[in-house]
Backbone as CSV, one residue per row, in Angstrom:
resi,resn,N_x,N_y,N_z,CA_x,CA_y,CA_z,C_x,C_y,C_z
1,GLN,-7.326,19.750,1.752,-6.804,19.202,0.623,-6.588,17.848,0.875
2,VAL,-7.063,16.692,0.249,-6.310,15.432,0.725,-5.373,15.237,0.145
3,GLN,-4.429,14.704,0.718,-2.648,14.024,-0.144,-2.794,12.678,0.093
4,LEU,-2.289,12.060,-0.278,-1.377,10.608,-0.105,-0.289,10.635,-0.751
5,VAL,1.122,10.388,0.116,2.138,10.491,-0.605,2.605,9.621,-0.004
6,GLU,3.586,8.538,-0.763,3.923,7.231,-0.643,5.533,7.600,-0.768
7,SER,6.227,6.197,0.192,7.637,6.265,-0.143,8.057,4.865,0.328
8,GLY,9.152,4.579,0.191,9.821,3.318,0.506,10.252,2.677,-0.841
9,GLY,9.846,2.582,-1.769,9.648,2.084,-2.865,11.181,1.999,-4.097
10,GLY,11.460,0.740,-4.233,12.872,0.873,-4.975,12.868,-0.646,-5.535
11,ARG,14.321,-1.160,-5.348,14.598,-2.331,-6.141,14.860,-3.433,-5.317
12,VAL,14.676,-4.373,-5.127,15.311,-5.430,-4.259,15.090,-6.915,-4.355
13,GLN,16.011,-7.626,-3.992,16.794,-8.684,-4.592,15.336,-9.977,-4.473
14,ALA,15.288,-10.698,-4.895,14.219,-11.941,-4.626,14.816,-12.257,-3.203
15,GLY,13.405,-12.766,-2.145,13.115,-12.990,-0.978,14.143,-11.822,0.047
16,GLY,13.877,-11.018,-0.429,14.199,-9.938,0.277,13.355,-8.853,0.962
17,SER,12.945,-8.220,1.386,12.415,-7.220,2.642,12.351,-5.992,2.281
18,LEU,11.020,-5.259,1.619,10.738,-3.918,1.631,9.569,-2.812,2.375
19,ARG,9.928,-1.890,2.965,8.832,-1.486,3.557,8.295,-0.275,2.714
20,LEU,7.046,-0.177,2.494,6.534,1.100,2.051,5.763,1.798,2.879
21,SER,5.405,3.135,2.781,4.693,3.979,3.665,4.015,5.578,3.065
22,CYS,2.941,5.531,3.557,2.064,6.365,2.982,1.811,7.375,4.423
23,ALA,1.361,8.708,3.751,1.452,9.728,4.882,0.129,10.424,4.137
24,ALA,-0.965,10.764,4.967,-2.519,10.794,4.276,-2.656,11.888,5.247
25,SER,-3.149,13.105,3.986,-3.576,14.460,5.220,-5.067,14.660,4.763
26,GLY,-5.661,15.836,5.552,-6.654,16.428,4.867,-8.102,15.856,5.668
27,SER,-8.020,14.710,6.459,-8.877,14.532,6.382,-8.879,12.918,7.719
28,PRO,-9.390,12.504,8.322,-9.955,11.495,9.146,-9.843,10.264,7.869
29,PHE,-9.521,9.155,7.599,-9.773,7.926,7.012,-10.223,7.202,7.533
30,THR,-10.824,5.988,6.807,-11.808,5.015,7.187,-10.534,3.696,7.018
31,ILE,-10.926,3.192,5.783,-10.572,1.556,5.320,-9.205,2.591,4.453
32,MET,-7.943,1.881,4.753,-6.328,2.839,3.950,-5.857,1.235,3.311
33,ALA,-5.448,1.077,2.279,-5.601,0.201,1.557,-3.937,0.492,0.388
34,TRP,-3.566,-0.550,0.159,-2.578,-0.689,-0.941,-2.967,-1.542,-2.183
35,TYR,-2.605,-0.986,-3.249,-2.955,-1.465,-4.381,-1.466,-1.675,-5.618
36,ARG,-1.480,-2.503,-6.466,-0.080,-2.123,-7.541,-0.977,-2.787,-8.820
37,GLN,0.007,-2.211,-9.786,-0.382,-2.212,-11.072,1.202,-2.532,-11.641
38,THR,1.084,-3.358,-13.361,1.902,-3.414,-13.804,1.246,-2.863,-14.973
39,PRO,2.260,-2.427,-16.051,1.941,-2.573,-17.463,0.794,-3.422,-17.965
40,GLY,0.289,-2.282,-18.351,-0.822,-3.600,-18.870,-2.145,-4.208,-18.660
41,LYS,-1.885,-4.163,-17.334,-2.982,-4.882,-16.441,-3.530,-3.964,-15.688
42,GLN,-4.604,-4.293,-14.896,-5.398,-3.676,-14.294,-4.816,-3.653,-12.559
43,ARG,-5.392,-2.404,-12.392,-4.279,-2.459,-10.593,-5.090,-3.533,-10.171
44,GLU,-4.436,-4.018,-9.438,-5.014,-4.802,-8.681,-5.052,-4.223,-6.699
45,PHE,-6.243,-5.428,-6.179,-5.889,-5.090,-4.464,-5.178,-5.835,-4.077
46,VAL,-4.189,-5.145,-2.739,-3.246,-5.653,-2.416,-3.530,-6.038,-0.939
47,ALA,-4.131,-5.277,-0.016,-4.254,-5.292,1.058,-5.016,-4.143,2.146
48,ARG,-5.548,-4.285,2.616,-6.220,-3.393,3.096,-6.657,-3.482,4.432
49,ILE,-6.810,-2.279,5.621,-7.330,-1.987,6.975,-7.628,-1.127,6.966
50,THR,-8.813,-1.636,8.277,-9.561,-0.354,8.817,-9.394,-0.040,10.144
51,GLY,-10.065,1.082,10.342,-9.614,2.206,11.347,-9.657,1.457,12.869
52,ASP,-10.471,0.637,12.855,-10.385,-0.962,13.797,-8.972,-1.721,14.001
53,GLY,-8.379,-2.081,12.522,-6.741,-2.648,12.025,-7.481,-3.920,11.658
54,ILE,-8.565,-4.256,11.484,-9.107,-5.464,10.667,-8.125,-5.771,9.235
55,THR,-7.785,-6.319,8.962,-7.009,-6.564,7.580,-7.272,-7.801,6.410
56,THR,-7.222,-7.340,5.545,-7.540,-8.218,4.609,-6.345,-8.407,3.432
57,TYR,-6.176,-9.351,3.011,-4.955,-9.705,1.762,-5.352,-10.310,0.688
58,ALA,-4.767,-9.877,-0.513,-4.843,-10.759,-1.652,-3.764,-12.097,-1.235
59,ASP,-4.395,-13.196,-1.804,-3.940,-14.209,-1.796,-2.707,-14.325,-2.229
60,SER,-2.124,-13.313,-3.220,-1.150,-13.706,-3.682,0.036,-12.982,-2.440
61,VAL,-0.213,-12.239,-1.851,1.172,-11.773,-0.859,0.245,-12.322,0.690
62,LYS,-0.715,-13.208,0.819,-0.945,-13.369,2.231,-0.103,-14.239,2.982
63,ASP,0.324,-13.966,3.861,1.617,-14.383,5.125,2.906,-13.925,4.724
64,ARG,2.801,-13.148,3.162,4.345,-12.722,2.907,4.116,-10.954,3.484
65,PHE,3.272,-10.338,3.222,3.056,-8.866,3.198,2.473,-8.798,4.741
66,THR,2.439,-7.811,5.852,1.522,-7.139,6.296,1.452,-5.573,6.328
67,ILE,0.126,-5.262,6.554,-0.220,-3.779,6.699,-0.834,-3.435,8.083
68,SER,-0.023,-1.758,7.710,-0.569,-1.654,9.392,-0.555,-0.174,9.312
69,ARG,-0.837,0.431,10.310,-1.381,1.635,10.126,-0.945,2.193,11.329
70,ASP,-0.902,3.604,11.243,-0.892,4.645,12.927,-2.024,5.535,12.731
71,ASN,-2.877,5.462,13.458,-4.142,6.273,13.207,-3.818,7.823,13.837
72,ALA,-2.756,7.873,14.858,-2.432,9.637,15.201,-1.835,10.026,14.279
73,LYS,-0.993,9.426,13.521,-0.383,10.363,12.346,-0.831,9.633,10.875
74,ASN,-1.774,9.321,10.695,-2.516,9.327,9.659,-1.671,8.762,8.423
75,THR,-0.671,7.336,8.902,0.168,6.584,8.181,-0.257,4.898,7.721
76,VAL,-0.278,4.597,6.645,0.107,3.120,6.844,0.875,2.646,5.786
77,SER,1.072,1.404,6.374,2.683,0.991,5.878,2.116,-0.420,5.433
78,LEU,3.407,-1.139,4.649,3.139,-2.150,4.278,4.458,-2.860,4.016
79,GLN,4.767,-3.567,5.031,6.106,-4.731,5.097,5.708,-5.676,4.253
80,MET,6.915,-5.672,2.995,7.231,-6.899,2.497,7.871,-7.586,2.407
81,ASN,7.553,-8.714,3.085,8.837,-10.079,2.943,8.581,-10.973,1.987
82,SER,9.755,-11.654,1.648,10.157,-12.836,0.892,9.308,-12.398,-0.530
83,VAL,10.015,-11.292,-0.694,9.566,-10.853,-2.323,9.933,-11.738,-3.218
84,LYS,9.114,-11.091,-4.325,9.063,-12.635,-5.058,9.151,-11.033,-6.524
85,PRO,10.015,-12.041,-7.723,9.963,-11.003,-9.074,8.391,-10.439,-9.232
86,GLU,7.104,-11.229,-9.448,5.847,-11.049,-9.699,5.585,-10.360,-8.635
87,ASP,6.102,-9.603,-7.568,5.348,-8.684,-6.986,6.253,-6.931,-7.831
88,THR,7.057,-7.158,-8.496,7.272,-6.007,-9.469,6.294,-5.281,-10.390
89,ALA,5.889,-4.218,-9.505,4.444,-3.209,-9.703,4.535,-2.162,-9.249
90,VAL,3.781,-1.047,-9.993,3.543,0.573,-9.094,2.669,0.311,-8.240
91,TYR,2.935,0.541,-6.952,2.343,0.312,-5.603,1.469,1.875,-5.487
92,TYR,0.533,1.588,-4.923,-0.406,2.964,-4.746,-1.407,2.842,-3.771
93,CYS,-0.679,3.736,-2.652,-1.553,4.082,-1.429,-3.683,4.074,-1.503
94,ASN,-4.354,4.125,-1.061,-5.846,4.305,-1.489,-6.102,4.500,0.092
95,ALA,-7.289,5.227,-0.049,-7.391,6.099,1.180,-8.974,6.686,1.306
96,TYR,-9.907,5.999,2.354,-11.066,6.756,2.397,-11.297,7.850,3.011
97,ALA,-11.493,9.306,2.632,-11.832,10.079,3.629,-12.737,10.402,4.179
98,VAL,-13.114,10.461,5.425,-14.264,10.653,5.544,-15.271,11.689,5.691
99,LEU,-14.278,13.120,5.560,-14.984,14.356,5.214,-15.013,14.877,4.007
100,TRP,-14.784,13.506,2.799,-14.943,14.312,1.639,-15.894,12.641,0.961
101,ARG,-16.035,11.843,1.450,-16.883,11.003,1.441,-16.754,10.062,-0.123
102,ARG,-15.301,10.085,-0.132,-14.864,9.603,-1.357,-13.555,8.660,-1.010
103,GLU,-13.437,8.138,-2.423,-11.758,7.505,-2.061,-10.618,8.190,-2.154
104,TYR,-9.451,8.115,-2.013,-8.491,9.167,-2.984,-6.806,8.259,-3.170
105,TRP,-6.021,8.383,-4.058,-5.038,7.884,-4.386,-3.775,8.620,-4.267
106,GLY,-2.786,7.505,-4.016,-1.674,8.159,-4.156,-0.961,8.377,-5.577
107,GLN,0.063,8.993,-5.810,1.078,8.918,-7.098,1.789,7.616,-7.424
108,GLY,1.693,6.615,-6.221,2.496,5.237,-6.342,4.109,5.617,-6.715
109,THR,4.592,4.310,-5.775,5.798,3.710,-5.738,6.523,2.813,-6.865
110,GLN,7.099,2.624,-7.782,8.085,1.654,-8.114,8.683,0.401,-7.266
111,VAL,8.519,-0.935,-7.202,9.082,-1.550,-6.520,9.446,-2.643,-7.318
112,THR,10.855,-2.951,-8.020,11.364,-3.650,-8.858,12.233,-5.066,-7.892
113,VAL,11.790,-6.096,-8.119,12.150,-7.651,-7.408,13.138,-8.078,-8.708
114,SER,14.105,-8.205,-8.233,15.238,-9.060,-8.741,15.447,-10.224,-8.816
115,SER,15.572,-11.319,-9.776,15.885,-12.489,-9.696,16.982,-12.449,-9.457
């Protein structure tokens, strides 16, 4: 059974830093990613990383956020620096499970940035 469990969310002041982590289990994973969602809006892409370490970022977070992964531990992290109030959202971990040939989502973790 595939599980994605996020941790590290919370409240931070604008300009500060926060690190999110996601522990994945139940399969090897290829692409791992972070998305975020605010009330009334569609879930939006934040960052992704391939198994080879190739990264892609949304323009809104480029140069502020860094995605990384530990393939041995099946974890993916999102280092969030210079956060802004508009980064406030529920952040979701996403990963493509090789064994099941489909993507899975975590339950989400709330990030709140106060001005």
